[in-house]
C-alpha positions, 0 to 999 in steps of 0.5 A: 712815304717821305714828305717832299721838302717844302718850297720856299716862297715869298709873299707878293701883293696885287690889287686883289690881295696877297699870294705866295710865289715860289721864292726862286721864281722870276715870275710874280703874283699875276703869273701865279694866279694864272697857274692856279686859274688855268691848269688846262692843258699842260701846254706852254708857249713855244720858244718862238713866241716867248722870244717874239714878246721879249723882242717887243719889250726890248724894242719898247725899252729902247724907244722909251729910253730914246724918248726920255721916258725911261731912264738909262739905268732901268732901260739897260737892265730891261734890255739885258734881261730881254737879251737873256731871254732871247739867248734861251735863258729863263724859258722855264719861267714862262709857265702860263697854260696856252688856254688862259685869260682872254687876249693873252693878258696872263702870258703878257704879265708873265713876261713883264714880271720875269723881265722886271724881276731879272732887271731888278736883280741886275740892279742889285734889288730882290725878286718880288720887291719891284723897288727899282723896276716895276713890271707895269710901270717900266717894262710895260711902259706905253704898252697894253696886252692888246697891242703887244700880244697880236704883234708878238703873234705876227713876229712869231708866225713870220719867224716860224714860217720863214725859218722852219716851214719855207725851207722844209717846203722848198726841200720837199718840192725839190725832192719830188722834182728829183724823183720826177726826173729820175722816173721820167722814162718809166711808163705806166697806166694812168688811173681815173676813178681808180680805173684804167686810163691812158698811159702816163709817165711816173715822172709826170705824176711826181712832177705834178706833185712838186708843182702842187707843193710849190703853188701851195708854198707861194699861196702861203707866202702871199697870205703871210705878207699882211702879218708884217703890218703891226699894231704896236703903239695902239695901246689899249684900243688902238688910239695910242693912249699913254704913248708918245706920237713917235713911239710906234715908229721907233718900236717898229723900226727897231723890230724890223732891224732886229728881225730882218722882217719886212715890218711896218706900222699898220695904216690903222692901228685900231683895225690891226687890233680888232681884226685877226684876218691875217691869221685866218688867211695864213691858217687857211693857206696852211689848211690848203697845203695840208689838203694837197699834202694829204692827197699826195701822201694817199697817192704814194700809199696807193702806188706803193700798195702790195707788195704782192696784192696791190699796185706796187709800182713804187717801193718806199724805204722800210722805216720800221716793222709794220705789224706786231703779229705779221712778221716781215710786214712793212707799212708806209709809216711816214706817209701815214704820219703825214696824213695824221698831221694833215688832219690835225692841221685841218682841225686847227684851222677850224678852231682858228676860223671860229676864234677869228670871227669871235672878235668884239668891238675893239678887241678879239680876246681869243688871240691865245687860241689863234696863236697856239693853233697857227704856231702848232700847225706850222711846227708840225707841218715843217717837222713832218715834211722834213722827216717824210722827205728824208725817210720816204721820198728820197728813197722811193724806187720804181718797178719799171717793168711792172709799171710798163706791164700795166701800161701795155695791158690797160683798157685805156689804150683803146683811147688812142684808136678812137679817133681812127675807128670811132668811139663805138668800135673802140668801146666794143673792143674794150668791152671784149677785152674786159670780158675775155682778158685778151689785149685790145690790139689782138682783138682789133687785129682778129676782127680786121679793124686794123692791120699790124702796121696801124696797130704798131703805130697807134698803140705806142704807149710812150707817144700817148704821154704827150699832146697829139694823136699817136701815129699822126704828125701834126704841124704846129697850128698858128693858133697854138704856137707861142710865137704867134703873138709876142706879148710884153711880159708883165712886171714881176712883183718883188716877193716879200720875204718871210724869213729872217735876214741872214 
């Protein structure tokens, strides 16, 4: 076999020794060591995290220039290099595996070296020489992995939540809401314990799904608020060593202006670096969302089961052939995918919880695994919701005749006459219906328990889907009317946006 052409290299030196680095690479020796030390998963940092860290480096360069600590020439070159990364350039230069040195030092130095080498190049120098711009002295001025990495985690998570997951959740809930209105007149049998229950409208089921998704989204938004408290400026252990007293405020204000996010300096920079509690809150909210989505997906799969031997109350759009051996089979493929995503999210949350409690003294070195899992959870949930909404939810149709047949033959109908004839007599009628297959109203009529007029009035399935006893008129009780007591509405809390400003 022909030999592969040799890769041109340059030699670099660090405190450990010398090492060859690809000549064309913008990264340097510390990144090369990480590539060799951590060939673990083949997974790399997502673009949203790369850009979050570049944004911090840009804000730091602005702050240090303003404070007179970084000269204008170097600052301008570093800022330009950051802007290139923010525009999508050089992302192939971030080559450190997501499972790496504790605290994320390897990736942090990957960023410092790329920006330093590019800034050096912009100022007429050569990559790897660091004669003008040094990755530690200039790009990392006043910073530490210990305050930069968790700050980048917060920015990336807020960005991904606001730009990707929040819109996907809103659109998913809206699609369920539209189906709720479309199916509001479709009467069907309710089911509890997977057994016949009293009637419900198909639209009511879908409306409940929409409410569950919106409540999960609101809980996630609340959990994300504390991510806006940044520990940047704490440097190594949260004390701010080697930083100007004005530095942290300048960086945070620049980041807030650049991102449109509600950011502020943490009240205690040491706590912000020791504790990853905000990520545990977000992760558990993502898990809770997955639990709800998984439940809804399972319900829809049950309702669509069949088409001949299942419930078949609804039909899902055909997205792909469902079997390699059974011709014509169509499976609920999109919902099955959503199930799998939900199980993955549950597993990721377990990893996050374990890593969050693993912090020791002034730092939690398990930040990379928390960062990877949280961003991965958000990404796959947003993508899954988008595809399930577009390819499954929006195309659902209802078999109204089949639904009504179930409603009118359900043993649960006997519940409507229980207040009139008593629980024991109603249970006996239900037992006879189950045994003989004859409808409950027929049995009650034959046994002389109720006449036709009473049966017609009481066995109105549609009336059973709203509060009250079928066949009876109720005056509104003064204990239940909303007009009974006028209460001063509680002041509404202004929601904290998690998305970037337009």
